ROKOLDO-775741 format. One record per residue (C-alpha): residue number from 1; residue in three letters; x, y, z. Coordinates in pm, 1 decimal. Example, Ala and Ser with C-alpha at 12.3 -4.5 7.8 and 13.67 -1.06 7.14 Angstrom:
% residues 2
(site 1, 'ALA', (1230.0, -450.0, 780.0)),
(site 2, 'SER', (1367.0, -106.0, 714.0)),
This chain:
% residues 400
(site 1, 'MET', (1463.9, -8556.7, 3782.3)),
(site 2, 'LYS', (1186.4, -8388.6, 3981.3)),
(site 3, 'ALA', (1163.9, -8685.3, 4217.5)),
(site 4, 'ARG', (1540.0, -8695.5, 4267.2)),
(site 5, 'GLY', (1558.3, -8320.0, 4318.8)),
(site 6, 'THR', (1297.1, -8328.3, 4595.1)),
(site 7, 'SER', (1438.8, -8638.8, 4763.7)),
(site 8, 'GLY', (1712.0, -8442.1, 4942.0)),
(site 9, 'LYS', (1995.0, -8554.8, 4713.0)),
(site 10, 'HIS', (2225.9, -8323.6, 4519.5)),
(site 11, 'MET', (2157.6, -8312.8, 4146.6)),
(site 12, 'GLY', (2508.1, -8209.0, 4045.2)),
(site 13, 'LYS', (2870.7, -8279.1, 4122.1)),
(site 14, 'PRO', (3032.6, -8136.5, 4437.4)),
(site 15, 'PRO', (3155.1, -7777.7, 4392.3)),
(site 16, 'TYR', (3503.6, -7657.9, 4478.4)),
(site 17, 'GLY', (3536.8, -7710.1, 4855.6)),
(site 18, 'TYR', (3355.7, -8044.6, 4867.0)),
(site 19, 'ARG', (3412.5, -8393.2, 4730.9)),
(site 20, 'SER', (3198.0, -8706.8, 4711.4)),
(site 21, 'ASP', (3199.7, -8939.9, 5009.3)),
(site 22, 'PRO', (3370.8, -9268.6, 4910.5)),
(site 23, 'GLN', (3110.6, -9455.3, 5116.8)),
(site 24, 'ASP', (2811.6, -9271.5, 4963.4)),
(site 25, 'LYS', (2842.7, -9092.7, 4630.4)),
(site 26, 'ASP', (2530.5, -8885.0, 4699.2)),
(site 27, 'HIS', (2684.0, -8738.2, 5016.5)),
(site 28, 'TRP', (2937.0, -8455.0, 5012.1)),
(site 29, 'ILE', (3228.1, -8424.8, 5251.5)),
(site 30, 'LEU', (3478.4, -8142.7, 5298.7)),
(site 31, 'ASP', (3774.4, -8120.0, 5065.0)),
(site 32, 'GLU', (4061.8, -8065.7, 5306.8)),
(site 33, 'ASP', (4256.5, -7859.8, 5050.4)),
(site 34, 'ALA', (3978.7, -7648.2, 4901.2)),
(site 35, 'ALA', (3742.1, -7589.9, 5194.9)),
(site 36, 'PRO', (3983.0, -7350.8, 5377.0)),
(site 37, 'VAL', (4015.7, -7147.9, 5055.5)),
(site 38, 'VAL', (3637.5, -7116.6, 5028.2)),
(site 39, 'LYS', (3619.0, -7002.7, 5390.8)),
(site 40, 'ARG', (3894.9, -6749.2, 5325.9)),
(site 41, 'ILE', (3711.4, -6610.5, 5023.2)),
(site 42, 'TYR', (3402.9, -6543.5, 5237.4)),
(site 43, 'ASP', (3615.3, -6386.6, 5512.1)),
(site 44, 'LEU', (3781.2, -6160.1, 5255.8)),
(site 45, 'SER', (3438.3, -6058.6, 5124.1)),
(site 46, 'VAL', (3316.6, -5964.4, 5473.2)),
(site 47, 'ALA', (3640.5, -5768.2, 5514.8)),
(site 48, 'GLY', (3529.4, -5543.9, 5228.0)),
(site 49, 'ASN', (3708.6, -5698.9, 4929.5)),
(site 50, 'GLY', (3532.1, -5736.3, 4596.7)),
(site 51, 'PRO', (3564.6, -6045.1, 4370.2)),
(site 52, 'SER', (3845.3, -5895.1, 4161.1)),
(site 53, 'GLN', (4038.5, -5794.7, 4474.8)),
(site 54, 'ILE', (3993.3, -6142.9, 4620.6)),
(site 55, 'ALA', (4117.7, -6296.7, 4295.3)),
(site 56, 'ARG', (4432.6, -6083.5, 4309.1)),
(site 57, 'ILE', (4495.6, -6175.4, 4674.1)),
(site 58, 'LEU', (4466.6, -6547.0, 4600.1)),
(site 59, 'GLU', (4699.2, -6512.2, 4301.8)),
(site 60, 'GLN', (4957.4, -6320.6, 4506.2)),
(site 61, 'ASP', (4948.2, -6591.4, 4774.4)),
(site 62, 'GLU', (4990.1, -6859.7, 4505.0)),
(site 63, 'VAL', (4668.9, -7045.5, 4579.2)),
(site 64, 'LEU', (4601.5, -7306.3, 4310.8)),
(site 65, 'THR', (4290.9, -7245.3, 4102.0)),
(site 66, 'THR', (4016.5, -7505.9, 4087.0)),
(site 67, 'LYS', (4140.6, -7639.2, 3753.3)),
(site 68, 'ALA', (4501.8, -7648.5, 3870.7)),
(site 69, 'LEU', (4413.0, -7829.1, 4196.8)),
(site 70, 'TYR', (4219.4, -8102.9, 4018.3)),
(site 71, 'ALA', (4496.2, -8140.3, 3756.8)),
(site 72, 'GLN', (4757.1, -8176.2, 4030.8)),
(site 73, 'ARG', (4557.3, -8452.5, 4199.8)),
(site 74, 'LYS', (4522.2, -8648.3, 3876.7)),
(site 75, 'GLY', (4889.9, -8612.2, 3795.0)),
(site 76, 'LYS', (4819.1, -8404.0, 3485.4)),
(site 77, 'PRO', (5021.0, -8099.6, 3374.9)),
(site 78, 'LEU', (4921.4, -7778.0, 3548.5)),
(site 79, 'PRO', (4767.7, -7491.0, 3347.7)),
(site 80, 'GLU', (4999.6, -7222.4, 3219.1)),
(site 81, 'ARG', (4890.5, -6987.6, 3500.6)),
(site 82, 'PRO', (4801.0, -7219.1, 3790.7)),
(site 83, 'TYR', (4743.2, -6932.6, 4037.0)),
(site 84, 'HIS', (4546.7, -6701.5, 3808.1)),
(site 85, 'TRP', (4204.7, -6669.9, 3970.0)),
(site 86, 'VAL', (3939.6, -6489.5, 3766.7)),
(site 87, 'GLU', (3661.0, -6274.5, 3903.0)),
(site 88, 'GLN', (3384.9, -6502.9, 3770.0)),
(site 89, 'SER', (3519.4, -6799.5, 3968.2)),
(site 90, 'VAL', (3515.5, -6599.9, 4291.2)),
(site 91, 'VAL', (3160.9, -6475.6, 4221.3)),
(site 92, 'GLY', (3043.9, -6833.6, 4164.3)),
(site 93, 'ILE', (3182.5, -6936.9, 4504.1)),
(site 94, 'LEU', (3032.0, -6635.8, 4682.7)),
(site 95, 'GLU', (2685.7, -6709.2, 4542.0)),
(site 96, 'ARG', (2678.6, -7084.6, 4607.2)),
(site 97, 'MET', (2431.6, -7160.0, 4886.1)),
(site 98, 'GLU', (2549.9, -7519.8, 4930.7)),
(site 99, 'TYR', (2850.1, -7393.1, 5128.8)),
(site 100, 'THR', (2610.0, -7338.8, 5421.2)),
(site 101, 'GLY', (2560.1, -7716.6, 5437.4)),
(site 102, 'CYS', (2235.5, -7747.9, 5241.9)),
(site 103, 'VAL', (2095.8, -7908.7, 4928.9)),
(site 104, 'CYS', (1986.0, -7648.7, 4672.9)),
(site 105, 'ASN', (1819.8, -7793.3, 4361.8)),
(site 106, 'PHE', (1621.9, -7640.7, 4073.0)),
(site 107, 'LYS', (1819.7, -7315.8, 4069.0)),
(site 108, 'THR', (1730.0, -7272.3, 3701.0)),
(site 109, 'TYR', (1451.9, -7384.2, 3467.8)),
(site 110, 'SER', (1371.9, -7389.0, 3096.9)),
(site 111, 'LYS', (1045.8, -7273.4, 2938.1)),
(site 112, 'SER', (1049.9, -7576.2, 2709.8)),
(site 113, 'TYR', (1249.5, -7892.9, 2664.4)),
(site 114, 'LYS', (1319.2, -7764.3, 2313.0)),
(site 115, 'LEU', (1507.0, -7461.8, 2448.7)),
(site 116, 'LYS', (1859.2, -7480.6, 2587.8)),
(site 117, 'LYS', (1845.8, -7144.0, 2765.0)),
(site 118, 'ARG', (1822.7, -7175.3, 3143.2)),
(site 119, 'ILE', (1641.7, -6908.7, 3344.2)),
(site 120, 'PRO', (1725.4, -6841.4, 3712.2)),
(site 121, 'ASN', (1457.0, -6960.7, 3951.3)),
(site 122, 'THR', (1327.0, -6759.8, 4244.3)),
(site 123, 'PRO', (1424.6, -6892.5, 4590.5)),
(site 124, 'GLU', (1058.9, -6985.1, 4647.3)),
(site 125, 'ASP', (1070.0, -7224.7, 4351.0)),
(site 126, 'MET', (1399.3, -7389.1, 4450.3)),
(site 127, 'PHE', (1421.1, -7699.1, 4665.3)),
(site 128, 'ILE', (1638.1, -7617.7, 4967.3)),
(site 129, 'LEU', (1706.1, -7868.3, 5243.8)),
(site 130, 'PRO', (1944.3, -7755.4, 5523.4)),
(site 131, 'ASP', (2201.4, -7959.3, 5719.4)),
(site 132, 'THR', (2270.5, -8224.2, 5456.3)),
(site 133, 'GLN', (2650.2, -8193.6, 5478.7)),
(site 134, 'GLU', (2907.1, -8013.8, 5691.0)),
(site 135, 'ALA', (2894.6, -7639.4, 5632.9)),
(site 136, 'ILE', (3202.8, -7447.4, 5521.0)),
(site 137, 'VAL', (3056.1, -7106.3, 5610.9)),
(site 138, 'PRO', (2778.5, -7024.2, 5861.7)),
(site 139, 'LYS', (2440.2, -6934.5, 5714.1)),
(site 140, 'GLU', (2447.9, -6589.2, 5873.4)),
(site 141, 'GLN', (2787.0, -6516.0, 5710.4)),
(site 142, 'TRP', (2656.5, -6631.0, 5371.7)),
(site 143, 'ASP', (2351.7, -6405.1, 5411.2)),
(site 144, 'ARG', (2573.5, -6111.9, 5507.7)),
(site 145, 'VAL', (2792.2, -6162.2, 5200.8)),
(site 146, 'GLN', (2483.2, -6154.9, 4977.4)),
(site 147, 'GLU', (2374.5, -5826.4, 5139.0)),
(site 148, 'LEU', (2719.5, -5673.3, 5093.7)),
(site 149, 'ARG', (2730.4, -5778.3, 4729.9)),
(site 150, 'GLN', (2405.8, -5592.0, 4668.9)),
(site 151, 'HIS', (2577.8, -5273.9, 4791.0)),
(site 152, 'LYS', (2865.3, -5271.3, 4546.7)),
(site 153, 'ARG', (3126.3, -5007.7, 4612.6)),
(site 154, 'ARG', (3172.2, -4723.7, 4372.4)),
(site 155, 'PRO', (3536.1, -4707.8, 4253.4)),
(site 156, 'VAL', (3722.5, -4391.8, 4352.2)),
(site 157, 'LYS', (4017.6, -4222.3, 4187.8)),
(site 158, 'GLY', (4220.1, -4196.6, 4507.5)),
(site 159, 'GLU', (4409.1, -4481.0, 4666.4)),
(site 160, 'ARG', (4184.3, -4499.4, 4975.1)),
(site 161, 'GLN', (3854.1, -4686.4, 4993.6)),
(site 162, 'GLY', (3571.4, -4567.4, 5216.5)),
(site 163, 'MET', (3514.7, -4792.0, 5517.6)),
(site 164, 'PHE', (3138.6, -4729.4, 5501.7)),
(site 165, 'ALA', (3101.4, -4720.9, 5124.0)),
(site 166, 'GLY', (2782.9, -4898.1, 5019.1)),
(site 167, 'LEU', (2633.4, -4880.0, 5369.7)),
(site 168, 'VAL', (2562.5, -4504.7, 5397.7)),
(site 169, 'VAL', (2229.5, -4379.2, 5260.5)),
(site 170, 'CYS', (2052.2, -4043.6, 5246.4)),
(site 171, 'ALA', (1764.2, -3999.9, 5492.6)),
(site 172, 'ASP', (1570.2, -3776.4, 5252.7)),
(site 173, 'CYS', (1594.2, -3937.1, 4908.1)),
(site 174, 'GLY', (1720.2, -4286.5, 4996.0)),
(site 175, 'SER', (2019.3, -4267.5, 4760.5)),
(site 176, 'LYS', (2365.0, -4391.9, 4848.1)),
(site 177, 'LEU', (2619.3, -4145.3, 4981.1)),
(site 178, 'HIS', (2923.1, -4158.3, 4754.8)),
(site 179, 'PHE', (3269.0, -4169.5, 4908.5)),
(site 180, 'ALA', (3494.0, -3885.2, 4793.0)),
(site 181, 'THR', (3870.8, -3872.2, 4841.5)),
(site 182, 'CYS', (4184.8, -3741.8, 4679.2)),
(site 183, 'LYS', (4529.7, -3898.1, 4689.0)),
(site 184, 'ASN', (4688.6, -3552.4, 4708.2)),
(site 185, 'PHE', (4545.7, -3493.6, 5058.2)),
(site 186, 'ASP', (4547.3, -3686.7, 5382.4)),
(site 187, 'GLY', (4241.2, -3875.7, 5509.0)),
(site 188, 'LYS', (4089.5, -3578.7, 5695.4)),
(site 189, 'GLN', (3931.3, -3458.6, 5370.4)),
(site 190, 'ASP', (3762.9, -3793.8, 5298.1)),
(site 191, 'HIS', (3386.4, -3756.3, 5311.7)),
(site 192, 'TYR', (3050.4, -3887.0, 5192.6)),
(site 193, 'VAL', (2798.0, -3690.5, 4988.7)),
(site 194, 'CYS', (2452.2, -3774.4, 4851.8)),
(site 195, 'ALA', (2456.5, -3922.2, 4501.6)),
(site 196, 'LYS', (2171.2, -3692.9, 4393.9)),
(site 197, 'TYR', (2343.3, -3375.6, 4513.8)),
(site 198, 'LYS', (2560.5, -3342.6, 4200.9)),
(site 199, 'SER', (2743.0, -3029.3, 4315.7)),
(site 200, 'GLY', (2421.2, -2844.6, 4385.9)),
(site 201, 'ARG', (2260.1, -2922.4, 4050.4)),
(site 202, 'GLY', (2078.6, -3236.6, 4158.6)),
(site 203, 'THR', (1748.9, -3302.4, 4333.8)),
(site 204, 'CYS', (1882.6, -3342.8, 4689.4)),
(site 205, 'SER', (2108.0, -3156.0, 4933.2)),
(site 206, 'ALA', (2465.2, -3263.8, 5005.9)),
(site 207, 'HIS', (2412.1, -3447.7, 5337.7)),
(site 208, 'TYR', (2790.0, -3403.8, 5369.0)),
(site 209, 'ILE', (2966.0, -3594.0, 5649.1)),
(site 210, 'ARG', (3337.8, -3660.4, 5698.5)),
(site 211, 'GLU', (3457.2, -4018.3, 5731.0)),
(site 212, 'ASP', (3661.6, -3954.2, 6046.1)),
(site 213, 'VAL', (3348.8, -3817.2, 6217.5)),
(site 214, 'LEU', (3149.3, -4118.2, 6103.4)),
(site 215, 'ARG', (3420.9, -4350.8, 6233.2)),
(site 216, 'ASP', (3398.9, -4193.2, 6579.4)),
(site 217, 'VAL', (3018.5, -4212.3, 6588.7)),
(site 218, 'VAL', (3004.0, -4575.6, 6472.6)),
(site 219, 'LEU', (3285.6, -4694.2, 6699.9)),
(site 220, 'GLU', (3140.1, -4529.4, 7007.8)),
(site 221, 'ARG', (2794.2, -4665.0, 6931.7)),
(site 222, 'ILE', (2923.0, -5021.3, 6883.2)),
(site 223, 'ARG', (3115.7, -4998.6, 7209.8)),
(site 224, 'ALA', (2812.6, -4861.4, 7393.6)),
(site 225, 'VAL', (2573.6, -5126.3, 7265.8)),
(site 226, 'THR', (2812.3, -5417.1, 7320.7)),
(site 227, 'GLU', (2900.0, -5295.2, 7670.5)),
(site 228, 'TYR', (2534.0, -5262.1, 7762.4)),
(site 229, 'ILE', (2455.8, -5613.5, 7639.7)),
(site 230, 'ARG', (2769.9, -5771.8, 7783.5)),
(site 231, 'THR', (2709.5, -5634.9, 8135.8)),
(site 232, 'ASP', (2369.4, -5804.7, 8154.2)),
(site 233, 'VAL', (2324.8, -6067.5, 7885.1)),
(site 234, 'GLU', (2037.0, -6240.3, 8060.0)),
(site 235, 'GLY', (1862.8, -5909.9, 8121.5)),
(site 236, 'PHE', (1909.0, -5809.9, 7758.4)),
(site 237, 'GLN', (1760.0, -6137.0, 7635.9)),
(site 238, 'GLU', (1468.2, -6087.3, 7872.6)),
(site 239, 'ASP', (1420.3, -5728.3, 7750.8)),
(site 240, 'TRP', (1429.4, -5847.7, 7390.3)),
(site 241, 'LEU', (1176.8, -6120.9, 7450.9)),
(site 242, 'MET', (962.7, -5906.1, 7680.8)),
(site 243, 'CYS', (918.0, -5625.9, 7429.9)),
(site 244, 'ARG', (790.8, -5889.4, 7189.2)),
(site 245, 'ARG', (579.9, -6074.5, 7447.0)),
(site 246, 'GLU', (395.8, -5758.4, 7552.5)),
(site 247, 'GLU', (252.7, -5742.1, 7203.0)),
(site 248, 'GLN', (241.6, -6113.8, 7130.6)),
(site 249, 'GLU', (73.0, -6243.6, 7446.9)),
(site 250, 'LYS', (-230.7, -6023.2, 7383.4)),
(site 251, 'SER', (-293.5, -6175.8, 7043.4)),
(site 252, 'ILE', (-111.6, -6509.4, 7023.6)),
(site 253, 'ARG', (-409.1, -6719.7, 7131.9)),
(site 254, 'GLU', (-650.5, -6519.4, 6922.5)),
(site 255, 'ASP', (-419.5, -6547.4, 6618.8)),
(site 256, 'LYS', (-405.7, -6925.5, 6655.0)),
(site 257, 'ARG', (-785.7, -6939.9, 6678.5)),
(site 258, 'ARG', (-809.8, -6714.4, 6372.7)),
(site 259, 'LEU', (-570.7, -6939.2, 6183.6)),
(site 260, 'GLU', (-768.4, -7255.8, 6258.2)),
(site 261, 'LYS', (-1097.6, -7080.3, 6186.6)),
(site 262, 'ALA', (-967.2, -6947.0, 5853.7)),
(site 263, 'LYS', (-843.2, -7289.6, 5743.8)),
(site 264, 'LYS', (-1176.1, -7451.0, 5838.2)),
(site 265, 'ARG', (-1374.2, -7183.2, 5655.5)),
(site 266, 'LEU', (-1150.9, -7226.8, 5349.6)),
(site 267, 'ALA', (-1232.7, -7598.8, 5340.2)),
(site 268, 'ASP', (-1604.2, -7523.9, 5387.0)),
(site 269, 'ILE', (-1604.4, -7280.1, 5094.9)),
(site 270, 'ASP', (-1472.5, -7549.6, 4860.3)),
(site 271, 'LYS', (-1768.6, -7768.0, 4958.8)),
(site 272, 'LEU', (-2013.2, -7479.0, 4916.2)),
(site 273, 'ILE', (-1881.9, -7399.4, 4567.3)),
(site 274, 'THR', (-1930.4, -7763.6, 4468.2)),
(site 275, 'ARG', (-2281.8, -7761.8, 4613.0)),
(site 276, 'ILE', (-2401.7, -7447.1, 4433.9)),
(site 277, 'TYR', (-2255.0, -7577.2, 4109.3)),
(site 278, 'GLU', (-2460.5, -7896.1, 4144.7)),
(site 279, 'ASP', (-2771.0, -7688.2, 4222.3)),
(site 280, 'MET', (-2711.3, -7482.0, 3909.1)),
(site 281, 'VAL', (-2668.3, -7792.7, 3691.7)),
(site 282, 'LEU', (-2986.9, -7951.0, 3834.9)),
(site 283, 'GLY', (-3182.2, -7632.6, 3772.3)),
(site 284, 'ASN', (-3235.0, -7546.6, 4138.1)),
(site 285, 'LEU', (-3025.7, -7229.0, 4102.6)),
(site 286, 'SER', (-3021.4, -6979.1, 3817.4)),
(site 287, 'GLN', (-2694.8, -6919.4, 3635.8)),
(site 288, 'GLU', (-2697.8, -6549.8, 3730.7)),
(site 289, 'ARG', (-2747.9, -6631.2, 4097.5)),
(site 290, 'TYR', (-2479.3, -6900.5, 4077.8)),
(site 291, 'GLN', (-2229.6, -6657.7, 3923.3)),
(site 292, 'LYS', (-2295.5, -6394.9, 4189.1)),
(site 293, 'MET', (-2255.8, -6646.6, 4474.1)),
(site 294, 'LEU', (-1942.3, -6788.9, 4313.0)),
(site 295, 'GLU', (-1779.6, -6445.5, 4292.8)),
(site 296, 'GLY', (-1854.5, -6385.6, 4660.0)),
(site 297, 'TYR', (-1706.7, -6718.7, 4766.6)),
(site 298, 'GLU', (-1394.1, -6668.3, 4553.0)),
(site 299, 'ALA', (-1338.8, -6322.0, 4701.7)),
(site 300, 'GLU', (-1370.4, -6468.6, 5050.6)),
(site 301, 'GLN', (-1123.7, -6744.0, 4955.3)),
(site 302, 'ALA', (-866.4, -6487.4, 4843.3)),
(site 303, 'SER', (-908.6, -6290.7, 5166.1)),
(site 304, 'LEU', (-872.2, -6606.1, 5378.0)),
(site 305, 'ASN', (-560.6, -6713.8, 5187.3)),
(site 306, 'ASN', (-398.3, -6376.2, 5253.2)),
(site 307, 'GLU', (-489.6, -6399.0, 5621.3)),
(site 308, 'ILE', (-342.0, -6749.1, 5653.1)),
(site 309, 'ILE', (-19.4, -6642.4, 5480.3)),
(site 310, 'GLY', (8.5, -6341.0, 5711.9)),
(site 311, 'LEU', (-35.7, -6550.2, 6025.8)),
(site 312, 'ASP', (215.8, -6809.6, 5907.4)),
(site 313, 'ASP', (466.9, -6531.1, 5832.3)),
(site 314, 'TRP', (414.8, -6394.9, 6183.2)),
(site 315, 'VAL', (518.9, -6728.3, 6332.8)),
(site 316, 'ALA', (828.4, -6741.9, 6110.0)),
(site 317, 'THR', (917.7, -6382.9, 6204.5)),
(site 318, 'ARG', (900.5, -6464.5, 6574.8)),
(site 319, 'GLU', (1137.9, -6757.0, 6528.7)),
(site 320, 'GLU', (1376.8, -6534.4, 6331.2)),
(site 321, 'MET', (1377.2, -6277.4, 6613.0)),
(site 322, 'GLU', (1499.7, -6539.5, 6860.6)),
(site 323, 'ASP', (1768.7, -6657.8, 6615.7)),
(site 324, 'ASN', (1889.4, -6298.9, 6568.6)),
(site 325, 'VAL', (1957.5, -6264.5, 6941.1)),
(site 326, 'ASP', (2170.9, -6579.6, 6942.5)),
(site 327, 'GLN', (2365.2, -6463.5, 6636.8)),
(site 328, 'PHE', (2437.0, -6121.9, 6785.3)),
(site 329, 'LEU', (2549.5, -6273.0, 7117.6)),
(site 330, 'ALA', (2782.9, -6505.2, 6926.8)),
(site 331, 'LEU', (2924.0, -6198.2, 6751.7)),
(site 332, 'LEU', (2989.9, -6032.3, 7087.2)),
(site 333, 'GLU', (3189.7, -6333.1, 7205.3)),
(site 334, 'ARG', (3426.6, -6286.5, 6911.1)),
(site 335, 'TYR', (3484.2, -5916.8, 6984.3)),
(site 336, 'VAL', (3548.8, -5877.7, 7355.8)),
(site 337, 'ASP', (3737.6, -5553.3, 7300.0)),
(site 338, 'ILE', (3725.4, -5321.6, 6997.3)),
(site 339, 'PRO', (4020.2, -5078.5, 7008.2)),
(site 340, 'GLU', (3952.3, -4951.5, 6655.5)),
(site 341, 'LEU', (3722.7, -5010.3, 6361.8)),
(site 342, 'THR', (3813.1, -5247.3, 6082.3)),
(site 343, 'GLN', (3625.8, -5322.7, 5763.3)),
(site 344, 'THR', (3533.1, -5668.1, 5894.6)),
(site 345, 'ILE', (3390.3, -5527.8, 6219.0)),
(site 346, 'VAL', (3185.6, -5269.8, 6027.9)),
(site 347, 'ASN', (3041.3, -5527.9, 5788.7)),
(site 348, 'GLU', (2958.9, -5774.5, 6065.3)),
(site 349, 'PHE', (2796.7, -5523.5, 6302.0)),
(site 350, 'ILE', (2642.1, -5261.6, 6074.3)),
(site 351, 'LYS', (2359.5, -5318.0, 5827.5)),
(site 352, 'GLN', (2297.9, -4958.3, 5727.3)),
(site 353, 'ILE', (2389.2, -4601.1, 5822.9)),
(site 354, 'ILE', (2130.8, -4331.0, 5750.8)),
(site 355, 'VAL', (2262.2, -3974.7, 5737.7)),
(site 356, 'TYR', (2028.6, -3679.1, 5782.0)),
(site 357, 'ALA', (2076.4, -3324.1, 5655.8)),
(site 358, 'PRO', (2272.7, -3099.6, 5897.7)),
(site 359, 'ASP', (2080.9, -2873.4, 6133.7)),
(site 360, 'LYS', (2213.4, -2517.7, 6185.6)),
(site 361, 'SER', (1911.3, -2372.3, 6367.2)),
(site 362, 'SER', (2097.5, -2357.4, 6700.0)),
(site 363, 'GLY', (2387.4, -2166.5, 6549.3)),
(site 364, 'LYS', (2604.0, -2477.0, 6548.4)),
(site 365, 'ARG', (2619.4, -2743.9, 6283.6)),
(site 366, 'THR', (2483.0, -3071.5, 6419.9)),
(site 367, 'GLN', (2392.8, -3381.8, 6226.7)),
(site 368, 'LYS', (2179.1, -3684.0, 6305.9)),
(site 369, 'VAL', (2298.6, -4032.1, 6209.2)),
(site 370, 'LYS', (2088.0, -4345.2, 6238.6)),
(site 371, 'ILE', (2285.8, -4669.0, 6277.7)),
(site 372, 'VAL', (2102.6, -4992.0, 6197.4)),
(site 373, 'PHE', (2271.3, -5300.1, 6343.2)),
(site 374, 'ASN', (2267.3, -5646.6, 6193.5)),
(site 375, 'PHE', (2022.9, -5876.2, 6379.8)),
(site 376, 'LEU', (1918.4, -5600.2, 6627.4)),
(site 377, 'GLU', (1773.9, -5321.2, 6416.8)),
(site 378, 'GLU', (1457.6, -5292.9, 6631.9)),
(site 379, 'VAL', (1600.1, -5343.9, 6981.4)),
(site 380, 'GLU', (1562.4, -5054.2, 7221.5)),
(site 381, 'VAL', (1898.5, -4992.6, 7392.2)),
(site 382, 'PRO', (1890.5, -4717.0, 7652.9)),
(site 383, 'GLU', (2113.9, -4410.4, 7636.1)),
(site 384, 'ILE', (2456.5, -4480.3, 7781.1)),
(site 385, 'SER', (2685.7, -4228.7, 7951.4)),
(site 386, 'GLU', (2779.3, -3923.3, 7744.2)),
(site 387, 'PRO', (2553.2, -3806.8, 7460.6)),
(site 388, 'VAL', (2755.0, -3897.5, 7149.5)),
(site 389, 'ILE', (2460.9, -4125.5, 7084.3)),
(site 390, 'THR', (2158.7, -3939.7, 7214.3)),
(site 391, 'GLN', (1878.4, -4170.9, 7107.9)),
(site 392, 'THR', (1819.8, -4542.6, 7083.1)),
(site 393, 'THR', (1972.4, -4581.0, 6739.4)),
(site 394, 'TYR', (2055.5, -4219.7, 6666.7)),
(site 395, 'GLY', (2365.4, -4010.3, 6719.3)),
(site 396, 'ARG', (2428.6, -3637.5, 6712.5)),
(site 397, 'ARG', (2777.5, -3506.5, 6664.9)),
(site 398, 'LYS', (2937.9, -3183.4, 6553.1)),
(site 399, 'THR', (3094.9, -3215.6, 6210.7)),
(site 400, 'ALA', (3250.0, -2873.9, 6184.2)),
């Protein structure tokens, strides 16, 4: 099983959305009926719908469940409720990495062959091989869905749902800002407030901000950033790469030399440990001296291993930076004009919104908001036109 799992072949049957290739049973191909449903489920998730909401939408649109679709193909009677999607089925689809076109084996393990309980594996212990079949959803969309699912929305009593719920955090305590509304009033009263405020009895201040104000700030910032990038795409890419090169070119050659030197020293230490052990056995080195030298070599080994890991991570980070630019530019091509915010636009552009406590020192209430974009959270974008956004990623706006 271990050999098969690391050979690049799937260890299980194709999930909903795929089917086995008639020419090669180990290869998956798209299921023309189910693949569009999988893609729709991911689109609905990015649009701000939770698993239970997605299940209700699919049931309302009379989309056959997995069991009903397979029964229909085999000519068997359909289940009693052929369109009744359950939340667990939607969750299983949203968490399945294979929809990005990869092989993902060893997702669980057992402590003993005598035990039936399976324990989830960490991603580091899984075997993941990309581009083994046609993807149903892009990898960046799958990653975004996983991020959104970590920021589950708090249910509210009113009929409205906050557009930024789950994305807004407190700058002082790091807690989420809860969305507050009331169905007896119009949307102008909708606002966000720190979860640790607790009507003045908590450990943090309110950090109160109205949703309509936040909508204006976010929309204007997205427009400003996209307009800046779109007017000079090549210049933006050069700026992005240049701000990295200025730091990287000073150390890239030295880091490569350090990496090779560390690996060579690591191999030499293994030989030295073997040598001093032989000297100790032959009586040429006392056991106390051997133990002291061994501890020194092992400490140096640990330090070298950490250094090698850090340098390897630096290379991977640099590659990820370049990929992030391409992903953000592809996002811009899809949104040439943004007349108003939608939940999908917010989830695709915005990673996090950090709200600071209001400042009344000038006699007017002003509030700072930090907007962190997906893919471009560290890019320096100059101030554009009027000062709704007054800093690189910050905005100041009156809220009262």
